[in-house]
N, C-alpha and C positions, 0 to 999 in steps of 0.2 A: 383419551390417548391421541397422539399425533403421529404422523409419519413425518420423519426428520429429512430434511434436504441434505445433500452432500455440501461439504464445505471445501472450495478450492481457494488456497492462499496464494497471493501473487506478492512476491518480495520486490523491493525497489532498488535503488542503485547502490553500489558498494557492498552488495550482500547477495545471498542466494536463498533457497528454500530454508536453511537451518536458522536464519533470522526468526523463524516462527517456533523456535525449539520450546520456549515457554508456554506457548499458546496450545501447541498440538495436543499435548497430553490432557490437558484441561477439557478441550473440546471433545476428544476421544473418551474421557471419562464420562461425559454427558450424553453418550451414545451416537455422535456424529461420525460419519465416515469423512475422513479428513484427507486431503492431498494438498502436497506443496509443489507448485510448479518450479522448474529450474530454468529460468529465462536467460537466453545469451547475452542480453543488453547490448546488442548490436545495432538496433533500429527499433523504433516503436512498431514498426510493421511486423519485424521477425519476433518481438516478443507478444504481440497480440496473436500472431499464429500459432506460436507455441502453446500459449494459454488456451487458445481455442482447441488444441488437440487433446489437452488434458480435461477440458470440459466435455467434449465429445465421449471420453472414455468413461465418464461417470454414469451410472445408472439413476434415472430419474431427476427430479429438479435440483439445481444448484445455486447456492449462494456464493458469489464471488467477494473476496476480501482483499483489498490492495493496500500496501503500505508506501508512502512516498511516491516515487516515479511509478509504482505498481497501480496508483490510481488512474493515470493515463492509460495504462494498459487495460485495466478492467473497464474502463469507460469505453474502449473499442471493442473488447473481446465480449463484454456484456450484451451485445446483440444476440448472442447465441440463443436458440429457442429454449434451451434448457434452464437458462439463467432466469431466476425469479426475482433476485434482489442483489443489491451491491452495498458494501461496507467498506468506508474509506477510513484508513488509520493515518492520520497526519500526512494526508495524501494529495498529490494534484488531481485535479477534476477539471481538464480544460473542455472548453466548448470548441465548437467545430471552427477551425481554422486557427485556432491558438497553438502555441508550442509552450513548452516548459520555460524557454527563454522569455517569450512574450509576458508570461504571468510574472516571472521574477522581475521584468522591467517596471512593474507598476509600482514597486516600492524601492527603496535603498536595499542594497544586497544584505542578506542576513549575515551575521558574524561568521558563521561555518564557511562561507563562500571563500574565505581566505584560505582555507585549508585544502581546496581543490589544486590538484597538480595533473597537468597533461603529460602524457608520454609521447615518446617518437612515432607512435603507431595510431594516434587518433583516439586514444582512450583517456579517461580521467580518473584519478586516483585521489584519496585523502591522505595527506601528510600523517604518517604514524604518529609523529611527535604532537600533533594537536588533535588527533582524531577524537579521543574520548571528550575533550572540553568542546568539541564542534558537534558531535554526533550523538553521545550518550553520557552526559556528564554525571548522572547520578547513578550510574553503574558502579559495581567494585572494580577495582584495578585489574583483576583477573579477568573479568567477564569483558571489559573494555579492550583489553589486551588481545582477547581471542577474536573480537570483532575486527579490530584494526589488522591483525595478522592474516585473517582469512578473507578480507574484502576482496570483492570481485569488481573490477573496473567496468566502467559504462562507457560506450562511444559517445564522444563529444556530439555527434550528430543528433543523439537522442533528445538533446535540449533544443534543437532547431526543428525537428520532425513535427509537422503540424497535424493536429488530431482532426480525424473525421467526426460526424455526428455523434454525440455522445450517448450512450445507453441510459445514463442518468435522467435524460429527458423523458424517457418512457418507462422507466422502471423505477420501483421504490428503492430509495438510498438512505443509508445512516451515515453518520461523519463522527469521528473522534478528532478533536482539536487538541494539540499539544501546547500549552501556555508558555512552556520554556523552550521551545524549538529554536534552534540556532541554524538550521538547514532550510527550514521553509518559515517565512514569518508567520507567527500564529494570526495575525490580523488577515493575513492572505488565506490561511485555512479557514478562518472564520467566514470570510467573504464567499469563498468557493462553496462552503456548507450552506450558507443561506441562499446563495444563488441557484443551487440545485434543490432547494426546498426540501432537504433532508427530513425524514420523519422524525428523526431525534438527532440532536447534537449534543456530545458530551464533551466537556472540557475536563482535560487532566493537567495537573501541575508536573508536566512530564517533558522530558527531552524529545529529539525526534526519534529515539529508540523506545516509543511507548510500549511497543509490542513486547519488548524484552523487560521494562521496568515495571508494567502494569499489566501483567498477562490475564488476571482474573476480571479486571475492569473490561479489557477488550474483548474476553470471551462473553462477558454479561451483555455487551452490544451486539455480538453476533448472535448470540442465543435470542435475545430479544427480537432480532430481525427474523431469524427462523421461525420462531413461535408465532410471529405475527403474520407470517406468510404460508404457514403450514396448515393445510385443512384438516380438521378432525378426522381420524381414521374410523371405518366402521366395521 
């Protein structure tokens, strides 16, 4: 028998906690206490602080799971004493001093970048006409429509905010690479996973929305991390 850690799920840009709707029931069925943060997407510091507050509310050890921009958030929030491990899902994993923009600059822009639309208030949206082909091409039309219609914009400054020292340098991490990702180049994801020396790197033939398209595979990676880090109960 093992004592299971709590799981805190951190969404990325253009979404909220409901992006984990396929993952949460499966984790719950495995006996985990699951919480999904609702980040404001107003700055990296704001989102790290909101995530820290949810970590603080958990009883016992926590595994943080971040999707996309949420990877930058867990890299900062993961320094909390309750956090024992990090799981990255097609996610950014910046090092100290890096920004999402500087990571993007390492390669040609991914195809999905052409769908990004700024508004008059400093926030970025995904064009609904090309949302599915950019973000979640393998999902059904209804599921893709819901993601497009409920998208939450992200402040443009989040792509310029520089990261502090990352928790992945001090805490064990796992990474899932999406091989058909059109929002973050798969080669960039693989590079970040290898740089952090992830304990396990899983490659899926998935879009950026791997958490919606492959929930059981995502849960399997989270579960493996939890089991690896959970001491036997007595």
